[in-house]
N, CA, C and O atoms as CSV, one atom per row, in Angstrom:
chain,resi,resn,atom,element,x,y,z
A,1,UNK,N,N,217.362,66.242,22.453
A,1,UNK,CA,C,217.856,64.956,23.268
A,1,UNK,C,C,218.666,65.728,24.610
A,1,UNK,O,O,219.109,66.874,24.693
A,2,UNK,N,N,218.662,64.810,25.425
A,2,UNK,CA,C,219.561,65.554,26.658
A,2,UNK,C,C,220.963,64.840,26.761
A,2,UNK,O,O,221.237,63.871,26.054
A,3,UNK,N,N,221.702,65.295,27.544
A,3,UNK,CA,C,222.985,64.517,27.727
A,3,UNK,C,C,223.573,63.840,28.778
A,3,UNK,O,O,224.746,63.737,29.139
A,4,UNK,N,N,221.859,63.116,29.468
A,4,UNK,CA,C,221.614,62.384,30.067
A,4,UNK,C,C,222.640,61.043,29.883
A,4,UNK,O,O,223.144,60.830,28.780
A,5,UNK,N,N,222.900,60.195,30.988
A,5,UNK,CA,C,223.315,58.962,30.661
A,5,UNK,C,C,222.252,57.806,30.638
A,5,UNK,O,O,221.267,58.077,31.325
A,6,UNK,N,N,222.204,56.447,29.948
A,6,UNK,CA,C,221.599,55.501,30.059
A,6,UNK,C,C,221.844,54.515,31.307
A,6,UNK,O,O,222.957,54.397,31.819
A,7,UNK,N,N,220.770,53.858,31.724
A,7,UNK,CA,C,220.970,52.831,32.703
A,7,UNK,C,C,220.291,51.884,32.443
A,7,UNK,O,O,219.234,52.128,31.861
A,8,UNK,N,N,220.589,50.590,32.734
A,8,UNK,CA,C,219.847,49.525,32.635
A,8,UNK,C,C,219.205,48.705,33.791
A,8,UNK,O,O,218.620,47.622,33.776
A,9,UNK,N,N,219.521,49.625,34.863
A,9,UNK,CA,C,219.043,48.985,36.131
A,9,UNK,C,C,219.132,50.215,37.198
A,9,UNK,O,O,219.941,51.140,37.132
A,10,UNK,N,N,218.132,50.030,38.195
A,10,UNK,CA,C,218.017,51.423,39.345
A,10,UNK,C,C,219.515,51.089,40.241
A,10,UNK,O,O,219.876,49.912,40.275
A,11,UNK,N,N,220.103,51.821,40.735
A,11,UNK,CA,C,220.862,51.520,41.664
A,11,UNK,C,C,220.200,50.961,43.086
A,11,UNK,O,O,219.016,51.277,43.206
A,12,UNK,N,N,220.607,50.395,43.887
A,12,UNK,CA,C,220.193,49.865,44.945
A,12,UNK,C,C,219.787,51.313,46.234
A,12,UNK,O,O,220.468,52.300,46.511
A,13,UNK,N,N,218.717,50.966,46.659
A,13,UNK,CA,C,218.441,51.796,47.706
A,13,UNK,C,C,218.249,51.399,49.335
A,13,UNK,O,O,218.058,50.196,49.513
A,14,UNK,N,N,218.267,52.072,50.311
A,14,UNK,CA,C,218.118,51.141,51.553
A,14,UNK,C,C,217.339,51.978,52.096
A,14,UNK,O,O,216.947,53.030,51.591
A,15,UNK,N,N,216.968,51.368,53.600
A,15,UNK,CA,C,216.440,52.014,54.335
A,15,UNK,C,C,217.136,53.489,54.892
A,15,UNK,O,O,216.419,54.425,55.244
A,16,UNK,N,N,218.656,53.556,54.919
A,16,UNK,CA,C,218.926,54.706,55.471
A,16,UNK,C,C,219.176,56.010,54.176
A,16,UNK,O,O,219.213,57.216,54.420
A,17,UNK,N,N,219.323,55.379,52.803
A,17,UNK,CA,C,219.752,56.200,51.672
A,17,UNK,C,C,219.006,55.896,50.725
A,17,UNK,O,O,218.909,54.689,50.502
A,18,UNK,N,N,218.320,56.729,49.950
A,18,UNK,CA,C,217.395,56.859,48.618
A,18,UNK,C,C,218.824,57.199,47.494
A,18,UNK,O,O,220.027,57.021,47.685
A,19,UNK,N,N,218.204,57.657,46.500
A,19,UNK,CA,C,219.221,57.812,45.442
A,19,UNK,C,C,218.613,59.302,44.495
A,19,UNK,O,O,217.406,59.527,44.409
A,20,UNK,N,N,219.454,60.025,43.977
A,20,UNK,CA,C,218.875,61.146,43.357
A,20,UNK,C,C,219.609,61.636,42.243
A,20,UNK,O,O,220.773,62.030,42.302
A,21,UNK,N,N,218.704,61.590,40.950
A,21,UNK,CA,C,219.018,61.785,39.657
A,21,UNK,C,C,218.722,63.483,39.470
A,21,UNK,O,O,217.786,64.090,39.992
A,22,UNK,N,N,219.807,64.081,38.563
A,22,UNK,CA,C,219.803,65.592,38.260
A,22,UNK,C,C,220.896,65.786,37.573
A,22,UNK,O,O,221.924,65.109,37.544
A,23,UNK,N,N,220.547,67.006,36.874
A,23,UNK,CA,C,221.561,67.440,35.744
A,23,UNK,C,C,223.239,67.909,36.364
A,23,UNK,O,O,224.393,67.681,36.001
A,24,UNK,N,N,222.515,68.752,37.596
A,24,UNK,CA,C,223.882,68.961,38.479
A,24,UNK,C,C,223.945,68.293,39.474
A,24,UNK,O,O,223.031,67.796,40.132
A,25,UNK,N,N,225.482,68.245,39.678
A,25,UNK,CA,C,225.901,67.254,41.105
A,25,UNK,C,C,225.317,68.167,42.317
A,25,UNK,O,O,225.254,69.396,42.292
A,26,UNK,N,N,224.850,67.213,43.520
A,26,UNK,CA,C,223.967,67.709,44.404
A,26,UNK,C,C,224.911,67.055,45.645
A,26,UNK,O,O,224.934,65.824,45.678
A,27,UNK,N,N,225.512,67.614,46.435
A,27,UNK,CA,C,226.476,67.417,47.272
A,27,UNK,C,C,225.203,67.106,48.646
A,27,UNK,O,O,224.054,67.548,48.658
A,28,UNK,N,N,225.814,66.285,49.633
A,28,UNK,CA,C,224.729,65.917,51.104
A,28,UNK,C,C,223.372,66.320,50.544
A,28,UNK,O,O,222.910,67.271,51.174
A,29,UNK,N,N,222.594,65.894,49.560
A,29,UNK,CA,C,221.309,65.706,49.480
A,29,UNK,C,C,220.239,65.199,50.584
A,29,UNK,O,O,220.539,64.126,51.106
A,30,UNK,N,N,219.168,65.739,50.973
A,30,UNK,CA,C,218.303,65.272,51.617
A,30,UNK,C,C,216.895,65.491,51.586
A,30,UNK,O,O,216.589,66.644,51.284
A,31,UNK,N,N,215.967,64.722,51.808
A,31,UNK,CA,C,214.729,64.977,51.940
A,31,UNK,C,C,214.081,64.793,53.274
A,31,UNK,O,O,214.130,63.754,53.932
A,32,UNK,N,N,213.499,65.844,53.598
A,32,UNK,CA,C,213.088,65.604,55.152
A,32,UNK,C,C,213.870,64.526,56.053
A,32,UNK,O,O,213.300,63.621,56.663
A,33,UNK,N,N,215.207,64.742,56.049
A,33,UNK,CA,C,215.998,64.270,56.930
A,33,UNK,C,C,216.642,62.877,56.196
A,33,UNK,O,O,217.545,62.195,56.680
A,34,UNK,N,N,215.985,62.642,54.975
A,34,UNK,CA,C,216.270,61.142,54.341
A,34,UNK,C,C,217.384,61.390,53.390
A,34,UNK,O,O,217.176,62.215,52.501
A,35,UNK,N,N,218.817,60.652,53.463
A,35,UNK,CA,C,219.814,61.060,52.565
A,35,UNK,C,C,219.451,60.132,51.561
A,35,UNK,O,O,218.925,59.028,51.418
A,36,UNK,N,N,220.165,61.428,50.677
A,36,UNK,CA,C,220.155,60.749,48.938
A,36,UNK,C,C,221.262,60.967,48.091
A,36,UNK,O,O,221.601,62.081,47.692
A,37,UNK,N,N,221.855,59.848,47.800
A,37,UNK,CA,C,223.067,59.702,47.057
A,37,UNK,C,C,222.698,60.135,45.480
A,37,UNK,O,O,221.745,59.799,44.777
A,38,UNK,N,N,223.833,61.014,45.210
A,38,UNK,CA,C,223.778,61.574,43.889
A,38,UNK,C,C,224.432,60.345,42.891
A,38,UNK,O,O,225.561,59.868,43.007
A,39,UNK,N,N,223.307,59.939,41.791
A,39,UNK,CA,C,223.774,58.833,40.983
A,39,UNK,C,C,224.094,59.298,39.379
A,39,UNK,O,O,224.519,58.525,38.520
A,40,UNK,N,N,223.749,60.940,39.142
A,40,UNK,CA,C,224.307,61.252,37.873
A,40,UNK,C,C,222.823,62.107,37.373
A,40,UNK,O,O,221.753,62.375,37.919
A,41,UNK,N,N,223.387,62.327,36.151
A,41,UNK,CA,C,222.769,63.163,34.956
A,41,UNK,C,C,221.496,61.843,34.447
A,41,UNK,O,O,221.382,61.713,33.228
A,42,UNK,N,N,220.909,61.242,35.031
A,42,UNK,CA,C,219.766,60.504,34.590
A,42,UNK,C,C,218.365,61.210,34.456
A,42,UNK,O,O,217.913,62.056,35.227
A,43,UNK,N,N,217.790,60.721,33.375
A,43,UNK,CA,C,216.309,60.988,33.151
A,43,UNK,C,C,215.512,60.298,32.468
A,43,UNK,O,O,215.875,59.364,31.753
A,44,UNK,N,N,214.024,60.776,32.646
A,44,UNK,CA,C,213.301,59.730,32.074
A,44,UNK,C,C,212.748,60.232,30.901
A,44,UNK,O,O,212.374,61.373,30.630
A,45,UNK,N,N,212.755,58.953,30.084
A,45,UNK,CA,C,212.497,59.236,28.317
A,45,UNK,C,C,213.908,59.977,27.669
A,45,UNK,O,O,215.045,59.551,27.871
A,46,UNK,N,N,213.689,60.756,27.137
A,46,UNK,CA,C,214.592,61.480,26.464
A,46,UNK,C,C,214.845,63.136,26.583
A,46,UNK,O,O,215.426,63.895,25.807
A,47,UNK,N,N,214.189,63.387,27.841
A,47,UNK,CA,C,214.559,64.579,28.275
A,47,UNK,C,C,214.021,65.228,29.698
A,47,UNK,O,O,213.210,64.446,30.192
A,48,UNK,N,N,214.185,66.255,30.414
A,48,UNK,CA,C,213.732,66.397,31.848
A,48,UNK,C,C,212.641,67.381,31.904
A,48,UNK,O,O,212.896,68.366,32.597
A,49,UNK,N,N,211.239,67.347,31.221
A,49,UNK,CA,C,210.399,68.092,31.131
A,49,UNK,C,C,209.294,67.886,32.686
A,49,UNK,O,O,208.532,68.796,33.011
A,50,UNK,N,N,209.362,66.953,33.264
A,50,UNK,CA,C,208.605,66.711,34.608
A,50,UNK,C,C,209.025,66.938,35.788
A,50,UNK,O,O,208.265,66.830,36.751
A,51,UNK,N,N,210.548,67.357,35.940
A,51,UNK,CA,C,211.185,67.664,36.970
A,51,UNK,C,C,212.648,67.987,36.819
A,51,UNK,O,O,213.327,67.499,35.915
A,52,UNK,N,N,213.201,68.966,37.881
A,52,UNK,CA,C,214.649,69.009,37.710
A,52,UNK,C,C,215.157,67.776,38.473
A,52,UNK,O,O,216.324,67.453,38.255
A,53,UNK,N,N,214.707,67.317,39.015
A,53,UNK,CA,C,215.538,66.179,39.850
A,53,UNK,C,C,214.562,64.994,39.910
A,53,UNK,O,O,213.361,65.107,39.664
A,54,UNK,N,N,215.209,63.784,40.277
A,54,UNK,CA,C,214.328,62.653,40.468
A,54,UNK,C,C,214.704,62.152,41.686
A,54,UNK,O,O,215.932,62.179,41.766
A,55,UNK,N,N,213.971,61.522,43.079
A,55,UNK,CA,C,214.676,60.986,43.768
A,55,UNK,C,C,213.608,59.568,43.852
A,55,UNK,O,O,212.448,59.397,43.477
A,56,UNK,N,N,214.514,58.759,44.467
A,56,UNK,CA,C,214.089,57.291,44.851
A,56,UNK,C,C,214.145,56.846,46.264
A,56,UNK,O,O,215.211,56.753,46.874
A,57,UNK,N,N,213.062,56.590,46.745
A,57,UNK,CA,C,213.368,56.260,48.303
A,57,UNK,C,C,212.596,54.900,48.499
A,57,UNK,O,O,211.814,54.425,47.675
A,58,UNK,N,N,212.899,54.405,49.587
A,58,UNK,CA,C,212.140,53.487,49.857
A,58,UNK,C,C,210.538,53.462,50.633
A,58,UNK,O,O,210.327,54.373,51.434
A,59,UNK,N,N,209.636,52.626,50.442
A,59,UNK,CA,C,208.290,53.092,50.711
A,59,UNK,C,C,208.178,53.801,52.352
A,59,UNK,O,O,207.369,54.711,52.530
A,60,UNK,N,N,208.872,53.407,53.269
A,60,UNK,CA,C,208.800,54.004,54.467
A,60,UNK,C,C,209.253,55.482,54.851
A,60,UNK,O,O,208.833,56.176,55.777
A,61,UNK,N,N,210.212,55.780,53.903
A,61,UNK,CA,C,210.853,56.915,53.797
A,61,UNK,C,C,209.729,57.644,52.867
A,61,UNK,O,O,209.438,58.798,53.181
A,62,UNK,N,N,209.143,57.115,51.857
A,62,UNK,CA,C,208.356,58.329,50.893
A,62,UNK,C,C,207.219,58.225,51.884
A,62,UNK,O,O,206.529,59.228,51.700
A,63,UNK,N,N,206.783,57.605,52.692
A,63,UNK,CA,C,205.375,58.000,53.294
A,63,UNK,C,C,205.686,59.176,54.363
A,63,UNK,O,O,204.831,59.895,54.880
A,64,UNK,N,N,207.017,59.224,54.580
A,64,UNK,CA,C,207.200,60.247,55.579
A,64,UNK,C,C,207.572,61.994,55.081
A,64,UNK,O,O,207.819,63.005,55.739
A,65,UNK,N,N,207.476,61.759,53.826
A,65,UNK,CA,C,207.738,63.190,52.847
A,65,UNK,C,C,207.018,63.956,52.967
A,65,UNK,O,O,205.899,63.505,52.719
A,66,UNK,N,N,206.999,65.214,53.297
A,66,UNK,CA,C,205.786,66.033,53.218
A,66,UNK,C,C,206.011,67.075,52.143
A,66,UNK,O,O,206.906,67.882,52.393
A,67,UNK,N,N,205.298,67.226,50.868
A,67,UNK,CA,C,205.221,67.889,49.978
A,67,UNK,C,C,204.450,67.598,48.948
A,67,UNK,O,O,203.859,66.533,49.126
A,68,UNK,N,N,204.175,68.200,47.770
A,68,UNK,CA,C,203.063,67.842,46.463
A,68,UNK,C,C,203.798,66.864,46.106
A,68,UNK,O,O,205.021,66.837,45.971
A,69,UNK,N,N,202.705,65.706,45.888
A,69,UNK,CA,C,202.876,64.103,45.362
A,69,UNK,C,C,202.434,64.430,43.852
A,69,UNK,O,O,201.328,64.857,43.523
A,70,UNK,N,N,203.678,64.103,42.869
A,70,UNK,CA,C,203.335,63.730,41.507
A,70,UNK,C,C,204.127,62.449,41.191
A,70,UNK,O,O,205.067,62.067,41.887
A,71,UNK,N,N,203.679,61.809,40.084
A,71,UNK,CA,C,203.890,60.594,39.707
A,71,UNK,C,C,204.344,60.573,38.187
A,71,UNK,O,O,203.961,61.285,37.259
A,72,UNK,N,N,205.134,59.701,38.205
A,72,UNK,CA,C,205.293,59.230,36.590
A,72,UNK,C,C,204.926,57.629,36.192
A,72,UNK,O,O,205.423,56.731,36.871
A,73,UNK,N,N,204.186,57.369,35.252
A,73,UNK,CA,C,204.112,55.982,34.967
A,73,UNK,C,C,205.119,55.331,33.858
A,73,UNK,O,O,205.138,55.907,32.770
A,74,UNK,N,N,205.873,54.300,34.008
A,74,UNK,CA,C,206.776,53.680,33.140
A,74,UNK,C,C,206.325,52.652,33.008
A,74,UNK,O,O,206.137,51.949,34.001
A,75,UNK,N,N,205.967,52.170,31.612
A,75,UNK,CA,C,205.362,50.999,31.207
A,75,UNK,C,C,206.319,50.532,29.922
A,75,UNK,O,O,206.793,51.063,28.918
A,76,UNK,N,N,206.317,49.090,30.621
A,76,UNK,CA,C,207.145,47.900,29.219
A,76,UNK,C,C,206.198,46.908,28.786
A,76,UNK,O,O,205.534,46.007,29.297
A,77,UNK,N,N,206.420,47.504,27.451
A,77,UNK,CA,C,204.996,46.920,26.199
A,77,UNK,C,C,205.564,45.119,26.209
A,77,UNK,O,O,206.750,44.821,26.356
A,78,UNK,N,N,204.710,44.330,26.066
A,78,UNK,CA,C,205.113,43.326,25.752
A,78,UNK,C,C,205.676,43.149,24.522
A,78,UNK,O,O,205.316,43.876,23.597
A,79,UNK,N,N,206.642,42.158,24.332
A,79,UNK,CA,C,207.350,41.926,23.370
A,79,UNK,C,C,206.324,42.125,22.046
A,79,UNK,O,O,206.510,42.838,21.060
A,80,UNK,N,N,205.357,41.389,22.312
A,80,UNK,CA,C,204.066,41.551,20.319
A,80,UNK,C,C,203.687,42.732,20.107
A,80,UNK,O,O,203.108,43.050,19.068
A,81,UNK,N,N,203.998,43.674,21.199
A,81,UNK,CA,C,203.374,45.028,21.064
A,81,UNK,C,C,204.550,46.005,20.588
A,81,UNK,O,O,204.234,47.159,20.300
A,82,UNK,N,N,205.782,45.640,20.497
A,82,UNK,CA,C,206.522,46.450,19.943
A,82,UNK,C,C,206.793,46.242,18.699
A,82,UNK,O,O,207.234,45.191,18.234
A,83,UNK,N,N,206.425,47.694,17.833
A,83,UNK,CA,C,206.511,47.511,16.180
A,83,UNK,C,C,207.866,47.749,15.956
A,83,UNK,O,O,208.321,47.699,14.813
Protein backbone atom coordinates (compact mmCIF):
# COMPACT_ATOMS: atom_id res chain seq x y z
CA UNK A 1 0.00 0.00 0.00
CA UNK A 2 1.23 3.49 -0.83
CA UNK A 3 1.10 6.62 1.31
CA UNK A 4 -0.98 8.45 -1.31
CA UNK A 5 -4.26 10.08 -0.40
CA UNK A 6 -7.79 9.14 -1.48
CA UNK A 7 -10.09 11.51 -3.35
CA UNK A 8 -13.76 11.11 -4.21
CA UNK A 9 -13.69 13.31 -7.32
CA UNK A 10 -11.17 14.82 -9.68
CA UNK A 11 -10.20 18.47 -9.30
CA UNK A 12 -11.46 20.75 -12.07
CA UNK A 13 -9.41 21.25 -15.21
CA UNK A 14 -9.65 24.04 -17.77
CA UNK A 15 -8.42 24.96 -21.25
CA UNK A 16 -5.48 26.76 -19.61
CA UNK A 17 -4.50 24.24 -16.92
CA UNK A 18 -4.61 20.52 -16.26
CA UNK A 19 -3.74 18.63 -13.08
CA UNK A 20 -0.78 16.49 -12.08
CA UNK A 21 -0.64 13.69 -9.51
CA UNK A 22 2.85 12.63 -8.40
CA UNK A 23 4.57 11.33 -5.27
CA UNK A 24 6.92 14.31 -5.09
CA UNK A 25 5.69 17.89 -5.48
CA UNK A 26 6.42 19.39 -8.89
CA UNK A 27 6.63 23.17 -9.28
CA UNK A 28 5.70 24.79 -12.60
CA UNK A 29 4.87 21.53 -14.39
CA UNK A 30 4.10 21.62 -18.12
CA UNK A 31 3.50 19.19 -20.99
CA UNK A 32 4.11 20.70 -24.43
CA UNK A 33 3.40 24.16 -23.04
CA UNK A 34 0.20 23.15 -21.20
CA UNK A 35 0.37 24.16 -17.54
CA UNK A 36 -0.32 21.51 -14.89
CA UNK A 37 -1.26 22.17 -11.26
CA UNK A 38 0.24 19.69 -8.77
CA UNK A 39 -2.63 18.15 -6.79
CA UNK A 40 -0.80 15.75 -4.49
CA UNK A 41 0.25 12.12 -4.19
CA UNK A 42 -2.82 10.53 -5.74
CA UNK A 43 -2.51 6.99 -7.13
CA UNK A 44 -4.67 4.73 -9.25
CA UNK A 45 -5.74 1.65 -7.27
CA UNK A 46 -3.37 1.12 -4.34
CA UNK A 47 0.05 1.62 -5.88
CA UNK A 48 2.01 3.52 -8.49
CA UNK A 49 3.00 0.72 -10.89
CA UNK A 50 1.80 2.18 -14.18
CA UNK A 51 3.58 5.55 -14.06
CA UNK A 52 5.48 7.87 -11.74
CA UNK A 53 3.06 10.69 -12.48
CA UNK A 54 -0.45 11.09 -13.86
CA UNK A 55 -1.52 14.20 -15.78
CA UNK A 56 -5.15 14.97 -16.60
CA UNK A 57 -5.87 17.57 -19.28
CA UNK A 58 -8.78 18.54 -21.49
CA UNK A 59 -9.23 16.90 -24.89
CA UNK A 60 -7.87 19.83 -26.91
CA UNK A 61 -4.63 19.86 -24.91
CA UNK A 62 -4.39 16.05 -25.04
CA UNK A 63 -4.45 16.07 -28.85
CA UNK A 64 -1.46 18.46 -28.88
CA UNK A 65 0.77 16.33 -26.62
CA UNK A 66 3.65 14.64 -28.39
CA UNK A 67 4.73 11.37 -26.79
CA UNK A 68 4.02 7.70 -26.32
CA UNK A 69 0.36 7.10 -25.54
CA UNK A 70 -0.54 4.81 -22.66
CA UNK A 71 -3.93 4.33 -21.08
CA UNK A 72 -5.56 2.91 -17.97
CA UNK A 73 -9.19 1.83 -17.77
CA UNK A 74 -11.13 2.46 -14.58
CA UNK A 75 -14.46 0.68 -14.34
CA UNK A 76 -17.21 1.12 -11.79
CA UNK A 77 -19.25 -2.08 -11.45
CA UNK A 78 -23.01 -2.00 -11.09
CA UNK A 79 -24.12 -2.43 -7.46
CA UNK A 80 -25.33 -5.98 -8.07
CA UNK A 81 -21.85 -6.99 -9.26
CA UNK A 82 -20.16 -6.00 -6.01
CA UNK A 83 -19.65 -8.99 -3.71
